[in-house]
C-alpha positions in Angstrom: -164.1 -63.3 -23.5 -163.9 -65.2 -26.8 -160.2 -66.2 -26.7 -157.7 -67.5 -24.2 -153.9 -67.9 -23.8 -152.2 -71.2 -23.8 -148.6 -72.5 -24.0 -148.2 -75.0 -26.8 -145.2 -77.2 -27.2 -143.8 -79.0 -30.2 -140.7 -81.0 -30.7 -138.4 -80.8 -27.6 -138.8 -77.7 -25.3 -140.2 -75.6 -28.1 -142.8 -73.5 -26.2 -145.0 -71.0 -27.9 -147.6 -68.7 -26.2 -150.7 -68.7 -28.5 -154.1 -67.2 -28.5 -157.0 -69.7 -29.1 -160.7 -69.3 -29.8 -163.0 -70.6 -27.0 -165.2 -73.4 -28.2 -168.1 -75.3 -26.7 -167.3 -78.6 -25.0 -168.4 -81.7 -27.0 -170.7 -84.4 -25.7 -169.5 -86.0 -22.5 -167.1 -83.1 -21.8 -167.0 -79.9 -19.8 -165.1 -76.6 -20.3 -163.4 -75.0 -17.3 -161.6 -71.8 -16.5 -158.2 -72.9 -15.2 -157.2 -71.4 -11.8 -154.0 -73.3 -11.1 -151.9 -76.0 -12.8 -149.1 -77.9 -11.1 -145.8 -78.5 -13.0 -144.9 -82.2 -12.8 -142.0 -84.2 -13.9 -144.3 -86.2 -16.2 -144.8 -83.1 -18.2 -141.6 -84.1 -19.8 -143.6 -86.6 -22.0 -145.0 -83.6 -23.8 -142.2 -81.0 -23.4 -139.3 -83.3 -24.3 -141.1 -84.7 -27.3 -141.6 -88.2 -25.8 -145.0 -88.8 -27.4 -146.2 -90.4 -30.5 -146.1 -87.3 -32.8 -144.1 -84.5 -31.2 -144.6 -82.3 -34.3 -148.2 -81.8 -33.3 -148.7 -79.0 -30.8 -150.1 -79.9 -27.4 -150.6 -77.9 -24.2 -148.8 -79.6 -21.2 -150.0 -79.8 -17.6 -152.0 -82.4 -15.8 -152.5 -81.0 -12.2 -155.3 -78.7 -13.1 -157.9 -77.0 -10.9 -160.6 -74.8 -12.4 -164.2 -73.8 -12.4 -166.7 -75.3 -14.9 -168.2 -72.6 -17.2 -169.9 -74.9 -19.8 -171.1 -78.5 -20.0 -171.5 -80.7 -23.0 -174.5 -82.8 -24.1 -175.1 -85.8 -21.8 -173.3 -84.4 -18.8 -175.6 -84.6 -15.8 -173.3 -84.9 -12.7 -171.6 -81.6 -13.2 -172.8 -78.0 -13.4 -171.5 -74.6 -14.3 -169.8 -73.2 -11.2 -168.4 -76.5 -9.9 -164.8 -76.3 -8.9 -163.0 -79.4 -10.2 -159.6 -81.0 -10.7 -158.2 -82.9 -13.7 -155.3 -85.3 -13.2 -153.0 -87.2 -15.6 -155.7 -89.8 -16.4 -158.3 -87.7 -18.3 -161.3 -89.9 -17.8 -162.2 -93.6 -18.5 -164.4 -94.6 -21.5 -166.6 -97.1 -19.6 -166.7 -99.5 -22.5 -163.3 -101.2 -22.9 -162.5 -104.5 -21.2 -160.7 -103.0 -18.2 -163.5 -100.5 -17.6 -166.1 -103.3 -17.8 -164.1 -105.0 -15.0 -164.0 -101.8 -13.0 -160.3 -101.2 -13.6 -160.6 -97.6 -14.7 -157.0 -96.7 -14.2 -156.1 -99.1 -17.0 -158.8 -98.0 -19.4 -157.7 -98.7 -23.0 -159.3 -95.5 -24.3 -158.3 -92.9 -21.7 -156.7 -89.5 -22.6 -153.6 -88.5 -20.9 -154.0 -84.9 -19.9 -151.2 -82.7 -21.2 -149.8 -85.4 -23.3 -152.3 -86.9 -25.7 -154.8 -84.1 -25.2 -154.4 -80.5 -24.2 -153.6 -79.8 -20.5 -153.5 -76.9 -18.0 -150.7 -74.6 -19.1 -153.6 -72.5 -20.3 -156.5 -70.3 -19.2 -159.1 -72.7 -20.5 -159.3 -76.5 -20.6 -161.8 -79.0 -22.1 -162.0 -82.3 -20.2 -163.9 -85.6 -20.3 -166.5 -85.6 -17.5 -165.5 -89.1 -16.2 -162.1 -87.7 -15.3 -163.3 -84.8 -13.1 -162.5 -84.6 -9.4 -164.4 -82.6 -6.9 -162.2 -80.2 -5.0 -163.0 -79.5 -1.3 -163.7 -75.8 -0.5 -161.0 -76.0 2.3 -158.2 -76.5 -0.3 -157.1 -73.5 -2.4 -156.6 -74.1 -6.1 -152.8 -73.8 -5.7 -152.6 -76.4 -2.9 -155.0 -78.8 -4.5 -153.2 -78.9 -7.9 -150.1 -80.9 -6.9 -152.3 -83.3 -4.9 -154.1 -84.4 -8.1 -151.0 -86.2 -9.3 -148.0 -86.1 -6.9 -150.4 -86.6 -4.0 -152.6 -89.2 -5.6 -149.6 -91.2 -6.7 -148.2 -91.6 -3.2 -151.7 -91.9 -1.6 -152.7 -94.7 -4.0 -149.5 -96.6 -3.4 -150.0 -96.4 0.4 -153.7 -97.2 0.2 -153.0 -100.5 -1.5 -150.6 -101.8 1.1 -151.7 -104.4 3.7 -149.7 -103.0 6.6 -151.0 -103.2 10.2 -151.5 -99.9 12.1 -148.1 -98.9 13.6 -146.2 -101.0 11.0 -142.9 -99.6 9.6 -143.3 -97.9 6.2 -140.2 -96.3 4.6 -140.5 -93.4 2.1 -137.4 -93.2 -0.1 -136.8 -89.7 -1.5 -137.8 -86.3 -0.1 -138.9 -84.4 -3.2 -142.1 -83.6 -5.0 -143.5 -87.1 -4.3 -141.7 -88.0 -1.1 -142.5 -84.9 0.9 -146.2 -85.8 0.4 -145.6 -89.5 1.0 -144.2 -88.8 4.5 -147.3 -86.8 5.4 -149.7 -89.5 4.1 -147.8 -92.3 5.8 -147.8 -90.5 9.1 -151.5 -89.6 8.9 -152.4 -93.2 8.1 -150.9 -94.3 11.4 -147.7 -95.9 10.3 -144.3 -95.6 11.9 -142.4 -93.8 9.2 -138.7 -94.0 8.1 -137.5 -91.4 5.7 -134.6 -92.3 3.3 -132.7 -89.6 1.5 -129.2 -88.4 0.7 -127.5 -86.1 3.2 -128.1 -85.0 6.7 -129.5 -81.6 5.7 -132.9 -83.2 5.0 -133.4 -84.9 8.4 -135.0 -82.0 10.1 -137.6 -81.5 7.4 -138.3 -85.3 7.3 -139.0 -85.3 11.0 -141.3 -82.2 10.7 -143.2 -83.9 7.9 -144.0 -87.0 10.1 -141.0 -89.3 10.0 -140.0 -91.1 13.1 -136.6 -92.2 11.7 -134.2 -90.8 9.2 -131.7 -92.7 7.1 -128.9 -90.9 5.2 -128.4 -93.2 2.2 -125.1 -91.4 1.3 -123.5 -92.5 4.6 -125.4 -95.6 5.6 -126.7 -98.8 3.9 -130.4 -98.1 3.9 -131.3 -101.8 3.7 -129.2 -102.6 6.8 -130.6 -99.6 8.7 -134.2 -100.8 8.0 -133.3 -104.2 9.2 -132.0 -102.6 12.5 -135.5 -101.1 12.8 -137.1 -104.6 12.4 -137.5 -104.5 8.7 -139.9 -102.4 6.7 -143.4 -103.7 6.1 -143.5 -101.5 3.1 -141.3 -99.2 1.1 -142.5 -96.5 -1.3 -139.7 -95.6 -3.7 -140.2 -92.1 -5.0 -136.7 -91.2 -6.2 -136.3 -91.5 -10.0 -133.3 -93.7 -9.8 -133.2 -97.5 -10.2 -129.8 -97.9 -8.6 -130.9 -95.9 -5.5 -133.8 -98.4 -5.1 -131.7 -101.6 -5.3 -130.2 -101.5 -1.8 -133.7 -101.0 -0.3 -135.0 -104.5 -1.1 -133.0 -106.4 1.6 -134.5 -103.9 4.2 -138.0 -105.3 3.7 -139.4 -107.5 6.4 -140.8 -111.0 5.6 -143.7 -110.5 3.2 -142.7 -106.9 2.8 -143.7 -105.0 -0.2 -141.9 -102.3 -2.2 -143.9 -100.0 -4.4 -142.1 -98.1 -7.1 -143.6 -94.7 -8.1 -140.5 -92.9 -9.2 -140.1 -93.3 -12.9 -136.6 -93.9 -14.2 -135.1 -95.6 -17.2 -132.3 -96.9 -14.9 -132.8 -100.6 -14.1 -133.5 -101.8 -10.6 -131.3 -104.8 -9.9 -132.6 -107.5 -7.5 -130.9 -110.6 -6.2 -133.3 -113.5 -6.3 -132.6 -114.6 -2.7 -133.9 -111.2 -1.5 -137.2 -112.0 -3.2 -137.5 -115.7 -2.3 -136.4 -115.8 1.3 -139.1 -113.7 2.9 -140.8 -113.7 0.5 -140.8 -110.1 -0.7 -142.7 -108.3 -3.4 -141.8 -105.4 -5.8 -144.6 -103.7 -7.8 -145.2 -100.4 -9.6 -148.2 -98.1 -9.0 -149.7 -95.7 -11.4 -151.8 -92.8 -10.0 -155.5 -93.6 -9.4 -159.0 -93.2 -10.7 -161.1 -89.9 -10.5 -163.1 -91.2 -7.5 -159.9 -92.3 -5.7 -158.6 -88.8 -6.3 -161.6 -87.4 -4.6 -160.9 -89.6 -1.7 -157.3 -88.3 -1.7 -158.3 -84.7 -1.7 -160.9 -85.3 1.1 -158.3 -87.1 3.2 -155.7 -84.5 2.6 -158.1 -81.7 3.5 -159.2 -83.3 6.7 -155.7 -84.5 7.7 -153.8 -81.3 7.1 -151.7 -82.7 4.3 -150.3 -79.8 2.2 -147.7 -79.7 -0.6 -144.8 -77.3 -0.4 -145.1 -75.1 -3.4 -143.6 -72.2 -5.4 -146.0 -70.0 -7.3 -145.3 -68.6 -10.8 -147.6 -66.8 -13.3 -148.8 -68.7 -16.4 -146.7 -66.3 -18.5 -143.6 -67.9 -17.0 -144.6 -71.5 -17.7 -141.4 -72.4 -19.7 -139.3 -71.1 -16.8 -141.4 -73.0 -14.3 -140.8 -76.2 -16.2 -137.1 -75.6 -16.3 -137.0 -74.9 -12.6 -138.9 -78.2 -11.9 -136.6 -80.2 -14.1 -133.5 -78.7 -12.5 -134.5 -80.1 -9.1 -134.2 -76.7 -7.5 -137.9 -76.3 -6.8 -139.0 -76.9 -3.2 -140.9 -79.0 -3.9 -143.7 -78.3 -6.5 -144.1 -75.4 -8.9 -147.7 -74.2 -9.5 -148.8 -71.9 -12.3 -151.3 -69.2 -11.4 -153.5 -68.1 -14.4 -154.7 -65.0 -12.5 -151.3 -63.6 -11.9 
């Protein structure tokens, strides 16, 4: 096999299925045969033309699982046949100031898989070796793929909280991120409150590990959290600033809200809600490659699994549209073998 298929995108939603020549990986990189690739909302950066030069073609996709079939010069930790994952952060450089301080997530010279470099809507991917993640044998490629971004995002947010065992943690939104956040929070030993719109999601929330359900379309979520004693932490996954605003008063003293749902809508906060507590609001961006390995190991041992819909690589544009429509339940995964 000397060529492979890939979906390139230029401009806004201009997909094209192309055939490319297979090339050897450069120094510090590996080449892998893609098995599965999750379809994530952040793929919009490439597909909607929200990058520096949308006229240049790029292959979207940053929840990639595959098998290494070639290694570049200087790569010693990885071998042909290793099954690996590649997430949104495509590997730190190890030389910039953040890297020298051990802050690999904020590396100043890190490719963004599927946005600044080619991603996984393809049969073959070349990736920087420092961004590779070992995938446990117990996780199938299709189930591992969404955990590399959606899973890591919520796992990292929860891992950085200083909440006592049994403390109240609220997960806002039951979607691609939230349905995993509920599972992580429950497995980490927290008392979990799920917040979503409508009663139809209550049963699923309880099945995923929630102890309490708050219908934000019929109740004031902040007031309901206060009735439960106040949330030690809230992980806000819904991509809506206005939906996050009423959550802040529901934090307990010294409570912490972590925002992981990306939205251009502003989150409005009254200063007394921050000062009298006090309370903290921060954002959280995914995690490093080794943290992603921790995430996959924890997910594998704890039985955390994404709810997925499978589609063949040939239907990648349709898979993206389904994800963007909000109709997917809850993650779409592309299968290159189908």
